[in-house]
C-alpha atoms as a printed R data frame, in Angstrom:
    type eleno elety resid chain resno       x       y       z
1   ATOM     1    CA   MET     A     1   0.167  -0.181   0.156
2   ATOM     2    CA   ALA     A     2   1.069   3.710  -0.307
3   ATOM     3    CA   LYS     A     3   0.693   7.266   0.873
4   ATOM     4    CA   SER     A     4  -2.337   8.259   3.014
5   ATOM     5    CA   THR     A     5  -4.049  11.728   1.287
6   ATOM     6    CA   GLY     A     6  -7.349  12.804   2.086
7   ATOM     7    CA   ALA     A     7  -9.288  12.415  -1.051
8   ATOM     8    CA   THR     A     8 -12.987  11.810  -0.702
9   ATOM     9    CA   THR     A     9 -13.588   9.928  -3.964
10  ATOM    10    CA   ALA     A    10 -12.437   6.607  -5.231
11  ATOM    11    CA   LYS     A    11 -12.472   5.756  -9.188
12  ATOM    12    CA   LYS     A    12 -12.559   2.353 -10.296
13  ATOM    13    CA   LYS     A    13 -11.197   1.941 -13.876
14  ATOM    14    CA   ILE     A    14 -11.415  -1.541 -15.337
15  ATOM    15    CA   LYS     A    15  -8.500  -1.945 -18.886
16  ATOM    16    CA   GLY     A    16  -9.037  -4.675 -21.273
17  ATOM    17    CA   TRP     A    17 -12.527  -5.250 -20.851
18  ATOM    18    CA   PRO     A    18 -15.489  -5.319 -21.852
19  ATOM    19    CA   ARG     A    19 -14.394  -6.403 -25.657
20  ATOM    20    CA   ALA     A    20 -14.785  -8.793 -28.211
21  ATOM    21    CA   ILE     A    21 -11.989 -11.688 -28.335
22  ATOM    22    CA   THR     A    22 -10.897 -12.825 -31.431
23  ATOM    23    CA   TRP     A    23  -9.359 -15.807 -32.818
24  ATOM    24    CA   ASP     A    24  -5.914 -14.058 -33.371
25  ATOM    25    CA   GLU     A    25  -5.414 -14.566 -29.746
26  ATOM    26    CA   PHE     A    26  -5.464 -17.932 -30.094
27  ATOM    27    CA   LYS     A    27  -2.575 -20.002 -30.465
28  ATOM    28    CA   VAL     A    28  -3.368 -22.847 -33.279
29  ATOM    29    CA   VAL     A    29  -2.252 -26.131 -32.063
30  ATOM    30    CA   ASN     A    30  -2.632 -29.459 -33.887
31  ATOM    31    CA   SER     A    31  -4.380 -31.719 -31.145
32  ATOM    32    CA   ARG     A    32  -5.678 -31.077 -28.153
33  ATOM    33    CA   PRO     A    33  -3.303 -31.360 -24.987
34  ATOM    34    CA   ALA     A    34  -4.105 -35.204 -23.435
35  ATOM    35    CA   GLY     A    35  -6.596 -35.393 -21.355
36  ATOM    36    CA   VAL     A    36  -8.568 -32.393 -22.140
37  ATOM    37    CA   LYS     A    37 -11.955 -32.901 -24.497
38  ATOM    38    CA   GLU     A    38 -12.392 -29.128 -25.566
39  ATOM    39    CA   ASP     A    39 -11.095 -27.780 -29.145
40  ATOM    40    CA   ALA     A    40 -10.255 -24.670 -27.696
41  ATOM    41    CA   GLN     A    41  -9.212 -22.789 -23.890
42  ATOM    42    CA   ILE     A    42  -8.607 -18.984 -23.352
43  ATOM    43    CA   HIS     A    43  -6.685 -18.307 -19.913
44  ATOM    44    CA   SER     A    44  -7.788 -14.938 -19.036
45  ATOM    45    CA   GLU     A    45  -7.613 -13.277 -15.756
46  ATOM    46    CA   THR     A    46  -7.877 -10.367 -13.710
47  ATOM    47    CA   VAL     A    47  -4.791  -8.365 -12.823
48  ATOM    48    CA   PRO     A    48  -5.818  -6.207  -9.380
49  ATOM    49    CA   PRO     A    49  -4.655  -2.802  -8.601
50  ATOM    50    CA   GLN     A    50  -1.144  -2.829  -8.393
51  ATOM    51    CA   SER     A    51  -0.320   0.151  -7.097
52  ATOM    52    CA   VAL     A    52  -2.901   2.094  -4.749
53  ATOM    53    CA   THR     A    53  -3.387   5.100  -2.339
54  ATOM    54    CA   VAL     A    54  -4.496   4.684   0.706
55  ATOM    55    CA   VAL     A    55  -7.147   7.251   1.952
56  ATOM    56    CA   ARG     A    56  -7.985   7.864   5.794
57  ATOM    57    CA   LYS     A    57 -11.334   9.887   6.698
58  ATOM    58    CA   GLY     A    58 -12.872  10.279  10.564
59  ATOM    59    CA   GLY     A    59 -10.485   7.643  11.706
60  ATOM    60    CA   ARG     A    60 -11.319   4.963   8.647
61  ATOM    61    CA   PHE     A    61  -9.183   3.684   6.073
62  ATOM    62    CA   ARG     A    62  -9.759   3.082   2.400
63  ATOM    63    CA   LEU     A    63  -8.686   2.813  -1.090
64  ATOM    64    CA   GLY     A    64  -8.072   5.469  -3.120
65  ATOM    65    CA   PRO     A    65  -8.057   5.445  -6.746
66  ATOM    66    CA   LEU     A    66  -8.233   1.541  -8.149
67  ATOM    67    CA   THR     A    67  -7.518   0.253 -11.664
68  ATOM    68    CA   ALA     A    68  -7.473  -3.505 -12.513
69  ATOM    69    CA   GLU     A    69  -6.556  -5.221 -16.270
70  ATOM    70    CA   VAL     A    70  -8.173  -7.961 -17.344
71  ATOM    71    CA   ARG     A    71  -6.010  -9.368 -20.155
72  ATOM    72    CA   VAL     A    72  -5.450 -13.181 -22.382
73  ATOM    73    CA   VAL     A    73  -2.782 -15.103 -21.114
74  ATOM    74    CA   PRO     A    74  -1.131 -16.403 -24.476
75  ATOM    75    CA   GLU     A    75   1.006 -18.829 -23.521
76  ATOM    76    CA   ASN     A    76  -2.631 -20.428 -22.252
77  ATOM    77    CA   THR     A    77  -4.883 -19.978 -25.115
78  ATOM    78    CA   TRP     A    78  -5.387 -22.562 -27.837
79  ATOM    79    CA   VAL     A    79  -7.339 -23.774 -30.386
80  ATOM    80    CA   VAL     A    80  -7.146 -27.355 -32.338
81  ATOM    81    CA   SER     A    81  -6.244 -26.388 -36.087
82  ATOM    82    CA   GLY     A    82  -9.497 -26.662 -38.213
83  ATOM    83    CA   LYS     A    83 -11.699 -26.173 -35.063
84  ATOM    84    CA   LYS     A    84 -12.491 -22.364 -35.308
85  ATOM    85    CA   SER     A    85 -16.127 -21.677 -35.588
86  ATOM    86    CA   LYS     A    86 -18.287 -19.032 -34.631
87  ATOM    87    CA   GLU     A    87 -19.567 -20.317 -31.757
88  ATOM    88    CA   LEU     A    88 -16.936 -22.032 -30.252
89  ATOM    89    CA   LEU     A    89 -15.242 -18.321 -30.065
90  ATOM    90    CA   SER     A    90 -19.017 -16.925 -28.631
91  ATOM    91    CA   HIS     A    91 -18.253 -19.378 -26.155
92  ATOM    92    CA   GLU     A    92 -14.584 -18.513 -25.350
93  ATOM    93    CA   GLN     A    93 -15.662 -14.902 -25.123
94  ATOM    94    CA   GLY     A    94 -17.942 -15.851 -21.678
95  ATOM    95    CA   HIS     A    95 -14.910 -17.136 -19.987
96  ATOM    96    CA   PHE     A    96 -13.264 -13.972 -20.804
97  ATOM    97    CA   ASP     A    97 -16.454 -12.193 -19.493
98  ATOM    98    CA   ILE     A    98 -16.625 -13.949 -16.580
99  ATOM    99    CA   THR     A    99 -13.023 -12.439 -15.928
100 ATOM   100    CA   GLY     A   100 -13.803  -9.208 -16.757
101 ATOM   101    CA   LEU     A   101 -17.441  -9.532 -14.564
102 ATOM   102    CA   THR     A   102 -15.965 -10.633 -11.622
103 ATOM   103    CA   GLY     A   103 -12.986  -8.180 -12.115
104 ATOM   104    CA   ARG     A   104 -15.245  -5.445 -12.422
105 ATOM   105    CA   ASP     A   105 -17.319  -6.373  -9.119
106 ATOM   106    CA   MET     A   106 -13.857  -6.843  -7.284
107 ATOM   107    CA   LEU     A   107 -12.992  -3.251  -7.955
108 ATOM   108    CA   ARG     A   108 -16.619  -2.736  -6.691
109 ATOM   109    CA   ASP     A   109 -15.743  -4.417  -3.692
110 ATOM   110    CA   LEU     A   110 -11.938  -2.881  -2.833
111 ATOM   111    CA   ALA     A   111 -13.521   0.693  -3.296
112 ATOM   112    CA   ALA     A   112 -16.376   0.034  -0.668
113 ATOM   113    CA   ILE     A   113 -14.203  -1.195   2.129
114 ATOM   114    CA   ARG     A   114 -13.378   0.707   5.052
115 ATOM   115    CA   ALA     A   115 -11.158  -0.567   8.133
116 ATOM   116    CA   PRO     A   116 -10.049   1.197  11.275
117 ATOM   117    CA   SER     A   117  -6.453   0.557  10.562
118 ATOM   118    CA   VAL     A   118  -3.956   0.237   7.258
119 ATOM   119    CA   LYS     A   119  -3.314  -3.337   8.368
120 ATOM   120    CA   VAL     A   120  -7.195  -4.539   8.709
121 ATOM   121    CA   LEU     A   121  -7.570  -2.515   5.376
122 ATOM   122    CA   GLN     A   122  -4.803  -4.867   3.450
123 ATOM   123    CA   ARG     A   123  -6.500  -7.630   5.290
124 ATOM   124    CA   ARG     A   124  -9.423  -6.941   3.934
125 ATOM   125    CA   VAL     A   125  -8.162  -6.642   0.350
126 ATOM   126    CA   ARG     A   126  -6.136  -9.771  -0.025
127 ATOM   127    CA   LYS     A   127  -9.378 -11.466   1.201
128 ATOM   128    CA   THR     A   128 -11.611  -9.892  -1.199
129 ATOM   129    CA   ILE     A   129  -8.904 -10.321  -4.236
130 ATOM   130    CA   GLN     A   130  -8.928 -14.068  -3.008
131 ATOM   131    CA   GLN     A   131 -12.233 -14.540  -2.775
132 ATOM   132    CA   THR     A   132 -12.728 -12.912  -6.583
133 ATOM   133    CA   GLN     A   133 -11.007 -15.369  -7.957
134 ATOM   134    CA   LYS     A   134 -11.801 -18.284  -6.304
135 ATOM   135    CA   LEU     A   135 -15.516 -17.454  -7.700
136 ATOM   136    CA   ALA     A   136 -14.052 -16.509 -11.216
137 ATOM   137    CA   ASN     A   137 -12.658 -20.128 -10.990
138 ATOM   138    CA   GLU     A   138 -15.822 -21.701  -9.959
139 ATOM   139    CA   LEU     A   139 -18.329 -19.849 -12.468
140 ATOM   140    CA   THR     A   140 -15.787 -20.910 -15.373
141 ATOM   141    CA   THR     A   141 -15.973 -23.776 -14.013
142 ATOM   142    CA   LYS     A   142 -19.965 -24.359 -14.000
143 ATOM   143    CA   TYR     A   143 -19.599 -22.418 -17.061
144 ATOM   144    CA   ASP     A   144 -18.303 -25.078 -19.129
145 ATOM   145    CA   ASP     A   145 -19.974 -28.000 -16.953
146 ATOM   146    CA   GLU     A   146 -23.818 -26.481 -17.665
147 ATOM   147    CA   THR     A   147 -22.981 -25.701 -21.416
148 ATOM   148    CA   LYS     A   148 -20.658 -29.037 -22.084
149 ATOM   149    CA   HIS     A   149 -18.148 -26.609 -23.203
150 ATOM   150    CA   GLY     A   150 -20.402 -24.457 -25.416
151 ATOM   151    CA   LYS     A   151 -21.933 -28.106 -27.102
152 ATOM   152    CA   ASP     A   152 -25.723 -27.277 -25.262
153 ATOM   153    CA   LYS     A   153 -26.871 -24.656 -27.789
154 ATOM   154    CA   THR     A   154 -29.635 -23.716 -25.196
155 ATOM   155    CA   VAL     A   155 -27.168 -23.123 -22.391
156 ATOM   156    CA   GLN     A   156 -24.940 -21.396 -23.872
157 ATOM   157    CA   LYS     A   157 -27.393 -19.138 -24.991
158 ATOM   158    CA   LYS     A   158 -28.773 -18.450 -21.633
159 ATOM   159    CA   TRP     A   159 -25.251 -17.872 -20.161
160 ATOM   160    CA   LYS     A   160 -24.795 -15.438 -23.040
161 ATOM   161    CA   ASP     A   161 -27.964 -13.872 -22.363
162 ATOM   162    CA   HIS     A   162 -27.022 -13.684 -18.470
163 ATOM   163    CA   LEU     A   163 -23.445 -12.516 -18.802
164 ATOM   164    CA   ARG     A   164 -24.937  -9.824 -21.324
165 ATOM   165    CA   ASN     A   165 -27.055  -8.852 -19.312
166 ATOM   166    CA   CYS     A   166 -24.865  -8.237 -16.576
167 ATOM   167    CA   ILE     A   167 -22.832  -6.391 -18.197
168 ATOM   168    CA   LYS     A   168 -25.403  -3.778 -19.969
169 ATOM   169    CA   ASN     A   169 -27.285  -3.265 -16.103
170 ATOM   170    CA   GLY     A   170 -23.954  -3.415 -14.428
171 ATOM   171    CA   ASN     A   171 -25.453  -6.471 -12.161
172 ATOM   172    CA   ARG     A   172 -23.458  -8.112 -10.384
173 ATOM   173    CA   LEU     A   173 -22.109 -11.692 -11.213
174 ATOM   174    CA   SER     A   174 -22.141 -14.166  -8.533
175 ATOM   175    CA   SER     A   175 -24.166 -17.351 -10.201
176 ATOM   176    CA   GLY     A   176 -24.802 -18.530 -13.775
177 ATOM   177    CA   PRO     A   177 -28.522 -18.138 -15.262
């Protein structure tokens, strides 16, 4: 954590999302890795704020302006040669949007933290980041299980609509459709 200031507003910014992913972000492989059943995999992550200020007001501490980044991890993002399709890319977009939504919600949660000391603030920040990462992992697994990796078109559409609604209306992503 960095310096303490007297500012009263906490701005939140997420870089790299929302946006449409493209096949250009995927490494083309000849075959799936051993034991893998899907034809593509995106590895996206939210990089939490790396540098923050601590604001003290009325004996309570909170974080100042926050910036996080949603990014694709290229070394773990791939598609099997000859398997690119609009439907498969749409499914992978869902994974990316789950990462973006949970990252956006994390920033909101971090901005809402108030603590009686910097030490307590740090502990609550770490816990919030860990809970967000756990939720993102759980939701992406649930998404794959329920959509059968995008093969169940009816459930895939429900998830797509749910994710779009959360993005459009600012709704929290805490579960599936």
